[in-house]
N, CA, C and O atoms as a CHARMM CRD file, in Angstrom:
* protein
*
  296
    1    1 UNK  N     11.72200 -14.69500  -2.85200 PROA 1      0.00000
    2    1 UNK  CA    11.03900 -13.50500  -3.32100 PROA 1      0.00000
    3    1 UNK  C      9.55600 -13.85300  -3.50700 PROA 1      0.00000
    4    1 UNK  O      9.23400 -14.87200  -4.11800 PROA 1      0.00000
    5    2 UNK  N      8.66600 -13.02500  -2.99200 PROA 2      0.00000
    6    2 UNK  CA     7.23300 -13.32000  -3.12700 PROA 2      0.00000
    7    2 UNK  C      6.75100 -13.13000  -4.56500 PROA 2      0.00000
    8    2 UNK  O      7.30500 -12.34100  -5.33000 PROA 2      0.00000
    9    3 UNK  N      5.72000 -13.86600  -4.89800 PROA 3      0.00000
   10    3 UNK  CA     5.08800 -13.70500  -6.20500 PROA 3      0.00000
   11    3 UNK  C      4.14000 -12.50700  -6.14900 PROA 3      0.00000
   12    3 UNK  O      3.83700 -11.99500  -5.07100 PROA 3      0.00000
   13    4 UNK  N      3.68600 -12.07600  -7.29100 PROA 4      0.00000
   14    4 UNK  CA     2.72000 -10.97000  -7.32000 PROA 4      0.00000
   15    4 UNK  C      1.40400 -11.37600  -6.66900 PROA 4      0.00000
   16    4 UNK  O      0.73500 -10.54100  -6.06100 PROA 4      0.00000
   17    5 UNK  N      1.02700 -12.64100  -6.78600 PROA 5      0.00000
   18    5 UNK  CA    -0.17700 -13.11100  -6.09400 PROA 5      0.00000
   19    5 UNK  C      0.00200 -13.00800  -4.57900 PROA 5      0.00000
   20    5 UNK  O     -0.91800 -12.61400  -3.86200 PROA 5      0.00000
   21    6 UNK  N      1.18800 -13.36300  -4.10300 PROA 6      0.00000
   22    6 UNK  CA     1.46000 -13.25400  -2.66500 PROA 6      0.00000
   23    6 UNK  C      1.47500 -11.79300  -2.21900 PROA 6      0.00000
   24    6 UNK  O      0.97600 -11.46500  -1.14200 PROA 6      0.00000
   25    7 UNK  N      2.03900 -10.93200  -3.03200 PROA 7      0.00000
   26    7 UNK  CA     2.04200  -9.50000  -2.71400 PROA 7      0.00000
   27    7 UNK  C      0.61800  -8.96400  -2.64800 PROA 7      0.00000
   28    7 UNK  O      0.27500  -8.20300  -1.74300 PROA 7      0.00000
   29    8 UNK  N     -0.20600  -9.36200  -3.60500 PROA 8      0.00000
   30    8 UNK  CA    -1.60500  -8.92500  -3.61800 PROA 8      0.00000
   31    8 UNK  C     -2.33900  -9.42300  -2.37800 PROA 8      0.00000
   32    8 UNK  O     -3.14700  -8.70100  -1.79400 PROA 8      0.00000
   33    9 UNK  N     -2.05700 -10.65300  -1.98400 PROA 9      0.00000
   34    9 UNK  CA    -2.70500 -11.21500  -0.79300 PROA 9      0.00000
   35    9 UNK  C     -2.28600 -10.45900   0.46100 PROA 9      0.00000
   36    9 UNK  O     -3.11200 -10.23200   1.34600 PROA 9      0.00000
   37   10 UNK  N     -1.01900 -10.06600   0.55300 PROA 10     0.00000
   38   10 UNK  CA    -0.58000  -9.25400   1.69900 PROA 10     0.00000
   39   10 UNK  C     -1.34100  -7.93300   1.72400 PROA 10     0.00000
   40   10 UNK  O     -1.76600  -7.47600   2.78500 PROA 10     0.00000
   41   11 UNK  N     -1.51100  -7.32000   0.55700 PROA 11     0.00000
   42   11 UNK  CA    -2.28200  -6.08100   0.48200 PROA 11     0.00000
   43   11 UNK  C     -3.71800  -6.28400   0.91700 PROA 11     0.00000
   44   11 UNK  O     -4.28300  -5.44800   1.62200 PROA 11     0.00000
   45   12 UNK  N     -4.31500  -7.40100   0.49600 PROA 12     0.00000
   46   12 UNK  CA    -5.69200  -7.70900   0.89600 PROA 12     0.00000
   47   12 UNK  C     -5.79100  -7.83000   2.42100 PROA 12     0.00000
   48   12 UNK  O     -6.74300  -7.34000   3.02800 PROA 12     0.00000
   49   13 UNK  N     -4.81300  -8.47600   3.02200 PROA 13     0.00000
   50   13 UNK  CA    -4.82800  -8.64500   4.48200 PROA 13     0.00000
   51   13 UNK  C     -4.71200  -7.30500   5.19500 PROA 13     0.00000
   52   13 UNK  O     -5.37800  -7.07800   6.20600 PROA 13     0.00000
   53   14 UNK  N     -3.87300  -6.42100   4.67500 PROA 14     0.00000
   54   14 UNK  CA    -3.74900  -5.08300   5.27300 PROA 14     0.00000
   55   14 UNK  C     -5.09500  -4.36300   5.21800 PROA 14     0.00000
   56   14 UNK  O     -5.53800  -3.79400   6.21600 PROA 14     0.00000
   57   15 UNK  N     -5.74000  -4.38700   4.06100 PROA 15     0.00000
   58   15 UNK  CA    -7.03900  -3.70900   3.93400 PROA 15     0.00000
   59   15 UNK  C     -8.10100  -4.34600   4.81300 PROA 15     0.00000
   60   15 UNK  O     -8.92800  -3.64500   5.39700 PROA 15     0.00000
   61   16 UNK  N     -8.08500  -5.66700   4.91200 PROA 16     0.00000
   62   16 UNK  CA    -9.06000  -6.34100   5.77200 PROA 16     0.00000
   63   16 UNK  C     -8.85400  -5.96800   7.24000 PROA 16     0.00000
   64   16 UNK  O     -9.81800  -5.71000   7.96100 PROA 16     0.00000
   65   17 UNK  N     -7.59000  -5.94000   7.67900 PROA 17     0.00000
   66   17 UNK  CA    -7.31100  -5.56400   9.06800 PROA 17     0.00000
   67   17 UNK  C     -7.72600  -4.12100   9.32700 PROA 17     0.00000
   68   17 UNK  O     -8.28200  -3.80800  10.38000 PROA 17     0.00000
   69   18 UNK  N     -7.45300  -3.24600   8.36600 PROA 18     0.00000
   70   18 UNK  CA    -7.82900  -1.83900   8.51100 PROA 18     0.00000
   71   18 UNK  C     -9.35100  -1.70900   8.58400 PROA 18     0.00000
   72   18 UNK  O     -9.88100  -0.98100   9.42300 PROA 18     0.00000
   73   19 UNK  N    -10.04000  -2.41500   7.70400 PROA 19     0.00000
   74   19 UNK  CA   -11.50400  -2.33800   7.67200 PROA 19     0.00000
   75   19 UNK  C    -12.11700  -2.78000   8.99200 PROA 19     0.00000
   76   19 UNK  O    -13.05900  -2.15800   9.48300 PROA 19     0.00000
   77   20 UNK  N    -11.58400  -3.85300   9.56600 PROA 20     0.00000
   78   20 UNK  CA   -12.12000  -4.36800  10.82500 PROA 20     0.00000
   79   20 UNK  C    -11.90500  -3.37100  11.95700 PROA 20     0.00000
   80   20 UNK  O    -12.79000  -3.16100  12.78700 PROA 20     0.00000
   81   21 UNK  N    -10.73200  -2.76400  11.98500 PROA 21     0.00000
   82   21 UNK  CA   -10.39100  -1.91600  13.11400 PROA 21     0.00000
   83   21 UNK  C    -10.83400  -0.46500  12.94500 PROA 21     0.00000
   84   21 UNK  O    -11.24600   0.17300  13.91400 PROA 21     0.00000
   85   22 UNK  N    -10.75300   0.06300  11.71900 PROA 22     0.00000
   86   22 UNK  CA   -10.98000   1.49700  11.54000 PROA 22     0.00000
   87   22 UNK  C    -11.97100   1.85100  10.43900 PROA 22     0.00000
   88   22 UNK  O    -12.55200   2.93600  10.46700 PROA 22     0.00000
   89   23 UNK  N    -12.17500   0.97500   9.48200 PROA 23     0.00000
   90   23 UNK  CA   -12.87400   1.36300   8.26500 PROA 23     0.00000
   91   23 UNK  C    -14.24400   0.75500   8.10900 PROA 23     0.00000
   92   23 UNK  O    -14.95700   0.48000   9.07300 PROA 23     0.00000
   93   24 UNK  N    -14.57600   0.55800   6.86100 PROA 24     0.00000
   94   24 UNK  CA   -15.88300   0.02700   6.47300 PROA 24     0.00000
   95   24 UNK  C    -15.66100  -1.31800   5.79100 PROA 24     0.00000
   96   24 UNK  O    -15.09300  -1.36400   4.70000 PROA 24     0.00000
   97   25 UNK  N    -16.09600  -2.41500   6.41000 PROA 25     0.00000
   98   25 UNK  CA   -15.84600  -3.72600   5.82900 PROA 25     0.00000
   99   25 UNK  C    -16.53000  -3.94400   4.47800 PROA 25     0.00000
  100   25 UNK  O    -16.25300  -4.93000   3.79500 PROA 25     0.00000
  101   26 UNK  N    -17.41200  -3.03600   4.09300 PROA 26     0.00000
  102   26 UNK  CA   -18.13800  -3.18900   2.83100 PROA 26     0.00000
  103   26 UNK  C    -17.66000  -2.22100   1.75400 PROA 26     0.00000
  104   26 UNK  O    -18.25400  -2.15900   0.67800 PROA 26     0.00000
  105   27 UNK  N    -16.59800  -1.46600   2.02500 PROA 27     0.00000
  106   27 UNK  CA   -16.13000  -0.47300   1.05300 PROA 27     0.00000
  107   27 UNK  C    -14.60200  -0.52000   0.93000 PROA 27     0.00000
  108   27 UNK  O    -13.92000   0.34000   1.48700 PROA 27     0.00000
  109   28 UNK  N    -14.05500  -1.50400   0.21300 PROA 28     0.00000
  110   28 UNK  CA   -12.60300  -1.61900   0.09400 PROA 28     0.00000
  111   28 UNK  C    -11.95300  -0.42000  -0.59600 PROA 28     0.00000
  112   28 UNK  O    -10.80700  -0.08600  -0.29400 PROA 28     0.00000
  113   29 UNK  N    -12.65900   0.22300  -1.50700 PROA 29     0.00000
  114   29 UNK  CA   -12.08800   1.40900  -2.17000 PROA 29     0.00000
  115   29 UNK  C    -11.86900   2.52700  -1.16900 PROA 29     0.00000
  116   29 UNK  O    -10.82500   3.17800  -1.18000 PROA 29     0.00000
  117   30 UNK  N    -12.84500   2.75200  -0.30800 PROA 30     0.00000
  118   30 UNK  CA   -12.69800   3.79400   0.71500 PROA 30     0.00000
  119   30 UNK  C    -11.59100   3.41900   1.68900 PROA 30     0.00000
  120   30 UNK  O    -10.84100   4.28600   2.13800 PROA 30     0.00000
  121   31 UNK  N    -11.48000   2.13500   2.02300 PROA 31     0.00000
  122   31 UNK  CA   -10.43500   1.70300   2.94200 PROA 31     0.00000
  123   31 UNK  C     -9.04600   1.92300   2.35400 PROA 31     0.00000
  124   31 UNK  O     -8.13300   2.34000   3.06600 PROA 31     0.00000
  125   32 UNK  N     -8.87800   1.65300   1.07900 PROA 32     0.00000
  126   32 UNK  CA    -7.58800   1.89800   0.43600 PROA 32     0.00000
  127   32 UNK  C     -7.24400   3.38100   0.51100 PROA 32     0.00000
  128   32 UNK  O     -6.12200   3.74700   0.86000 PROA 32     0.00000
  129   33 UNK  N     -8.19900   4.22200   0.18700 PROA 33     0.00000
  130   33 UNK  CA    -7.97800   5.66600   0.27200 PROA 33     0.00000
  131   33 UNK  C     -7.63600   6.07700   1.69700 PROA 33     0.00000
  132   33 UNK  O     -6.72400   6.87600   1.91300 PROA 33     0.00000
  133   34 UNK  N     -8.35600   5.53900   2.66400 PROA 34     0.00000
  134   34 UNK  CA    -8.12100   5.89900   4.06500 PROA 34     0.00000
  135   34 UNK  C     -6.76200   5.42500   4.56000 PROA 34     0.00000
  136   34 UNK  O     -6.09800   6.14400   5.30700 PROA 34     0.00000
  137   35 UNK  N     -6.33300   4.22500   4.15900 PROA 35     0.00000
  138   35 UNK  CA    -5.00600   3.73600   4.54900 PROA 35     0.00000
  139   35 UNK  C     -3.93300   4.67300   4.00400 PROA 35     0.00000
  140   35 UNK  O     -3.03100   5.08700   4.73200 PROA 35     0.00000
  141   36 UNK  N     -4.03600   5.00000   2.72900 PROA 36     0.00000
  142   36 UNK  CA    -3.05000   5.89300   2.12400 PROA 36     0.00000
  143   36 UNK  C     -3.06200   7.26500   2.78700 PROA 36     0.00000
  144   36 UNK  O     -2.00700   7.85000   3.03700 PROA 36     0.00000
  145   37 UNK  N     -4.24700   7.77200   3.06700 PROA 37     0.00000
  146   37 UNK  CA    -4.36500   9.07500   3.72500 PROA 37     0.00000
  147   37 UNK  C     -3.74500   9.04500   5.11600 PROA 37     0.00000
  148   37 UNK  O     -3.02400   9.96700   5.49800 PROA 37     0.00000
  149   38 UNK  N     -4.02400   7.99100   5.87200 PROA 38     0.00000
  150   38 UNK  CA    -3.44100   7.86900   7.21100 PROA 38     0.00000
  151   38 UNK  C     -1.91500   7.81200   7.14100 PROA 38     0.00000
  152   38 UNK  O     -1.23300   8.40600   7.97600 PROA 38     0.00000
  153   39 UNK  N     -1.38600   7.11000   6.16100 PROA 39     0.00000
  154   39 UNK  CA     0.07000   7.05200   6.00600 PROA 39     0.00000
  155   39 UNK  C      0.64000   8.41100   5.61600 PROA 39     0.00000
  156   39 UNK  O      1.74200   8.76300   6.03500 PROA 39     0.00000
  157   40 UNK  N     -0.09300   9.16700   4.82700 PROA 40     0.00000
  158   40 UNK  CA     0.34000  10.52900   4.49800 PROA 40     0.00000
  159   40 UNK  C      0.38700  11.38500   5.75700 PROA 40     0.00000
  160   40 UNK  O      1.32600  12.15600   5.95500 PROA 40     0.00000
  161   41 UNK  N     -0.61600  11.24900   6.59900 PROA 41     0.00000
  162   41 UNK  CA    -0.62600  11.99800   7.85900 PROA 41     0.00000
  163   41 UNK  C      0.54900  11.59800   8.74100 PROA 41     0.00000
  164   41 UNK  O      1.19300  12.45300   9.35000 PROA 41     0.00000
  165   42 UNK  N      0.82700  10.30900   8.81000 PROA 42     0.00000
  166   42 UNK  CA     1.95300   9.83200   9.60200 PROA 42     0.00000
  167   42 UNK  C      3.25900  10.43900   9.09400 PROA 42     0.00000
  168   42 UNK  O      4.05600  10.94900   9.88100 PROA 42     0.00000
  169   43 UNK  N      3.47600  10.38500   7.79200 PROA 43     0.00000
  170   43 UNK  CA     4.70700  10.92300   7.21300 PROA 43     0.00000
  171   43 UNK  C      4.84000  12.42000   7.48300 PROA 43     0.00000
  172   43 UNK  O      5.93900  12.90200   7.75700 PROA 43     0.00000
  173   44 UNK  N      3.74200  13.15400   7.40900 PROA 44     0.00000
  174   44 UNK  CA     3.78300  14.59600   7.63600 PROA 44     0.00000
  175   44 UNK  C      3.99100  14.93700   9.10600 PROA 44     0.00000
  176   44 UNK  O      4.66900  15.91200   9.43000 PROA 44     0.00000
  177   45 UNK  N      3.42000  14.14900   9.98000 PROA 45     0.00000
  178   45 UNK  CA     3.44100  14.45900  11.41100 PROA 45     0.00000
  179   45 UNK  C      4.71100  13.98300  12.11400 PROA 45     0.00000
  180   45 UNK  O      5.21100  14.65900  13.01300 PROA 45     0.00000
  181   46 UNK  N      5.22400  12.84600  11.71900 PROA 46     0.00000
  182   46 UNK  CA     6.36200  12.22200  12.40200 PROA 46     0.00000
  183   46 UNK  C      7.63600  12.41000  11.57300 PROA 46     0.00000
  184   46 UNK  O      8.18800  11.44500  11.04400 PROA 46     0.00000
  185   47 UNK  N      8.08700  13.63500  11.47000 PROA 47     0.00000
  186   47 UNK  CA     9.25100  13.91800  10.63400 PROA 47     0.00000
  187   47 UNK  C     10.51000  13.19800  11.11600 PROA 47     0.00000
  188   47 UNK  O     11.41800  12.94000  10.32500 PROA 47     0.00000
  189   48 UNK  N     10.56800  12.87400  12.40600 PROA 48     0.00000
  190   48 UNK  CA    11.74400  12.17500  12.92800 PROA 48     0.00000
  191   48 UNK  C     11.88100  10.75100  12.36800 PROA 48     0.00000
  192   48 UNK  O     12.95100  10.14900  12.46000 PROA 48     0.00000
  193   49 UNK  N     10.80800  10.21900  11.79600 PROA 49     0.00000
  194   49 UNK  CA    10.87600   8.89500  11.17200 PROA 49     0.00000
  195   49 UNK  C     11.53800   8.95100   9.79400 PROA 49     0.00000
  196   49 UNK  O     11.96100   7.92500   9.26200 PROA 49     0.00000
  197   50 UNK  N     11.62600  10.13800   9.22600 PROA 50     0.00000
  198   50 UNK  CA    12.25200  10.30100   7.91700 PROA 50     0.00000
  199   50 UNK  C     11.41700   9.77700   6.76400 PROA 50     0.00000
  200   50 UNK  O     11.95500   9.43400   5.71100 PROA 50     0.00000
  201   51 UNK  N     10.10200   9.71300   6.95600 PROA 51     0.00000
  202   51 UNK  CA     9.21700   9.21800   5.90100 PROA 51     0.00000
  203   51 UNK  C      8.92000  10.33400   4.90600 PROA 51     0.00000
  204   51 UNK  O      8.63300  11.46600   5.29600 PROA 51     0.00000
  205   52 UNK  N      8.99100  10.01300   3.64200 PROA 52     0.00000
  206   52 UNK  CA     8.63600  10.94700   2.57700 PROA 52     0.00000
  207   52 UNK  C      7.60400  10.24800   1.70200 PROA 52     0.00000
  208   52 UNK  O      7.95200   9.42400   0.85600 PROA 52     0.00000
  209   53 UNK  N      6.34500  10.57700   1.90900 PROA 53     0.00000
  210   53 UNK  CA     5.27500   9.82400   1.27500 PROA 53     0.00000
  211   53 UNK  C      5.36500   9.85400  -0.24300 PROA 53     0.00000
  212   53 UNK  O      5.28900   8.80200  -0.87800 PROA 53     0.00000
  213   54 UNK  N      5.52600  11.02400  -0.83900 PROA 54     0.00000
  214   54 UNK  CA     5.51400  11.11500  -2.30000 PROA 54     0.00000
  215   54 UNK  C      6.67200  10.34400  -2.92600 PROA 54     0.00000
  216   54 UNK  O      6.48500   9.67400  -3.94200 PROA 54     0.00000
  217   55 UNK  N      7.85900  10.42500  -2.33900 PROA 55     0.00000
  218   55 UNK  CA     8.97800   9.66400  -2.91100 PROA 55     0.00000
  219   55 UNK  C      8.77700   8.16400  -2.69300 PROA 55     0.00000
  220   55 UNK  O      9.17100   7.35800  -3.53600 PROA 55     0.00000
  221   56 UNK  N      8.17300   7.79000  -1.58100 PROA 56     0.00000
  222   56 UNK  CA     7.86400   6.37500  -1.34900 PROA 56     0.00000
  223   56 UNK  C      6.81900   5.88200  -2.33700 PROA 56     0.00000
  224   56 UNK  O      6.91000   4.75600  -2.82600 PROA 56     0.00000
  225   57 UNK  N      5.83000   6.71500  -2.63400 PROA 57     0.00000
  226   57 UNK  CA     4.80300   6.34600  -3.61600 PROA 57     0.00000
  227   57 UNK  C      5.42000   6.17700  -5.00300 PROA 57     0.00000
  228   57 UNK  O      5.06700   5.25300  -5.73500 PROA 57     0.00000
  229   58 UNK  N      6.33800   7.06800  -5.36100 PROA 58     0.00000
  230   58 UNK  CA     7.02100   6.93800  -6.65400 PROA 58     0.00000
  231   58 UNK  C      7.83300   5.64800  -6.70000 PROA 58     0.00000
  232   58 UNK  O      7.82600   4.94700  -7.71100 PROA 58     0.00000
  233   59 UNK  N      8.53500   5.33100  -5.60900 PROA 59     0.00000
  234   59 UNK  CA     9.33900   4.10500  -5.57400 PROA 59     0.00000
  235   59 UNK  C      8.43500   2.87900  -5.62200 PROA 59     0.00000
  236   59 UNK  O      8.75800   1.89800  -6.29200 PROA 59     0.00000
  237   60 UNK  N      7.30800   2.92500  -4.92000 PROA 60     0.00000
  238   60 UNK  CA     6.35700   1.81200  -4.95700 PROA 60     0.00000
  239   60 UNK  C      5.83500   1.59600  -6.37300 PROA 60     0.00000
  240   60 UNK  O      5.69200   0.45700  -6.81700 PROA 60     0.00000
  241   61 UNK  N      5.55300   2.68000  -7.07800 PROA 61     0.00000
  242   61 UNK  CA     5.09700   2.58600  -8.46600 PROA 61     0.00000
  243   61 UNK  C      6.17700   1.95400  -9.34500 PROA 61     0.00000
  244   61 UNK  O      5.88700   1.10900 -10.19100 PROA 61     0.00000
  245   62 UNK  N      7.41800   2.37500  -9.13200 PROA 62     0.00000
  246   62 UNK  CA     8.54300   1.80500  -9.87200 PROA 62     0.00000
  247   62 UNK  C      8.64400   0.29900  -9.61200 PROA 62     0.00000
  248   62 UNK  O      8.80600  -0.48400 -10.54800 PROA 62     0.00000
  249   63 UNK  N      8.55100  -0.10100  -8.35000 PROA 63     0.00000
  250   63 UNK  CA     8.62500  -1.52600  -7.99500 PROA 63     0.00000
  251   63 UNK  C      7.46700  -2.29700  -8.62400 PROA 63     0.00000
  252   63 UNK  O      7.66400  -3.37200  -9.18900 PROA 63     0.00000
  253   64 UNK  N      6.25700  -1.74100  -8.52200 PROA 64     0.00000
  254   64 UNK  CA     5.08000  -2.39800  -9.08900 PROA 64     0.00000
  255   64 UNK  C      5.25900  -2.62500 -10.59000 PROA 64     0.00000
  256   64 UNK  O      4.99400  -3.71600 -11.09400 PROA 64     0.00000
  257   65 UNK  N      5.70600  -1.59700 -11.29300 PROA 65     0.00000
  258   65 UNK  CA     5.88500  -1.72300 -12.73300 PROA 65     0.00000
  259   65 UNK  C      6.94300  -2.77300 -13.06600 PROA 65     0.00000
  260   65 UNK  O      6.75700  -3.57200 -13.98300 PROA 65     0.00000
  261   66 UNK  N      8.04800  -2.77400 -12.32500 PROA 66     0.00000
  262   66 UNK  CA     9.08900  -3.77200 -12.57700 PROA 66     0.00000
  263   66 UNK  C      8.59200  -5.18500 -12.28100 PROA 66     0.00000
  264   66 UNK  O      8.86800  -6.11600 -13.03700 PROA 66     0.00000
  265   67 UNK  N      7.85800  -5.34000 -11.18000 PROA 67     0.00000
  266   67 UNK  CA     7.34700  -6.66300 -10.82200 PROA 67     0.00000
  267   67 UNK  C      6.27800  -7.14500 -11.79800 PROA 67     0.00000
  268   67 UNK  O      6.15200  -8.34200 -12.05400 PROA 67     0.00000
  269   68 UNK  N      5.52300  -6.21400 -12.33200 PROA 68     0.00000
  270   68 UNK  CA     4.50400  -6.56500 -13.32200 PROA 68     0.00000
  271   68 UNK  C      5.16300  -6.97100 -14.63400 PROA 68     0.00000
  272   68 UNK  O      4.72000  -7.91500 -15.28700 PROA 68     0.00000
  273   69 UNK  N      6.21300  -6.26600 -15.01900 PROA 69     0.00000
  274   69 UNK  CA     6.94000  -6.59800 -16.24700 PROA 69     0.00000
  275   69 UNK  C      7.60100  -7.96500 -16.12900 PROA 69     0.00000
  276   69 UNK  O      7.67700  -8.69900 -17.11500 PROA 69     0.00000
  277   70 UNK  N      8.08600  -8.32200 -14.92700 PROA 70     0.00000
  278   70 UNK  CA     8.68300  -9.63700 -14.72300 PROA 70     0.00000
  279   70 UNK  C      7.72100 -10.74400 -15.13300 PROA 70     0.00000
  280   70 UNK  O      8.12400 -11.74100 -15.73200 PROA 70     0.00000
  281   71 UNK  N      6.44900 -10.55800 -14.80500 PROA 71     0.00000
  282   71 UNK  CA     5.43600 -11.57800 -15.14200 PROA 71     0.00000
  283   71 UNK  C      5.25800 -11.67900 -16.65300 PROA 71     0.00000
  284   71 UNK  O      4.98900 -12.76100 -17.17400 PROA 71     0.00000
  285   72 UNK  N      5.40300 -10.57000 -17.35300 PROA 72     0.00000
  286   72 UNK  CA     5.22100 -10.59700 -18.80000 PROA 72     0.00000
  287   72 UNK  C      6.41200 -11.23800 -19.50000 PROA 72     0.00000
  288   72 UNK  O      6.27700 -11.77300 -20.60100 PROA 72     0.00000
  289   73 UNK  N      7.59100 -11.18200 -18.85400 PROA 73     0.00000
  290   73 UNK  CA     8.79500 -11.75000 -19.44700 PROA 73     0.00000
  291   73 UNK  C      8.86200 -13.26300 -19.32600 PROA 73     0.00000
  292   73 UNK  O      9.67700 -13.89200 -20.00200 PROA 73     0.00000
  293   74 UNK  N      8.03700 -13.85800 -18.49300 PROA 74     0.00000
  294   74 UNK  CA     8.11200 -15.30400 -18.26200 PROA 74     0.00000
  295   74 UNK  C      7.57900 -16.08100 -19.42700 PROA 74     0.00000
  296   74 UNK  O      7.56900 -17.31200 -19.39600 PROA 74     0.00000
């Protein structure tokens, strides 16, 4: 199971790759917004994939909170 530091690093890599290919390498906040927006568009447009952005966001929040609490329990 990855650590929260490893999870954060994976997120950093996603944003860096997005910035290089599509975004602004000097504006990570805008890149985060743009990645999320693009994923929302994908979920809305490709219904055959069965993606539900809002429920996925809620589940991601649930996972984040649980993983963050794990660190506090150590």
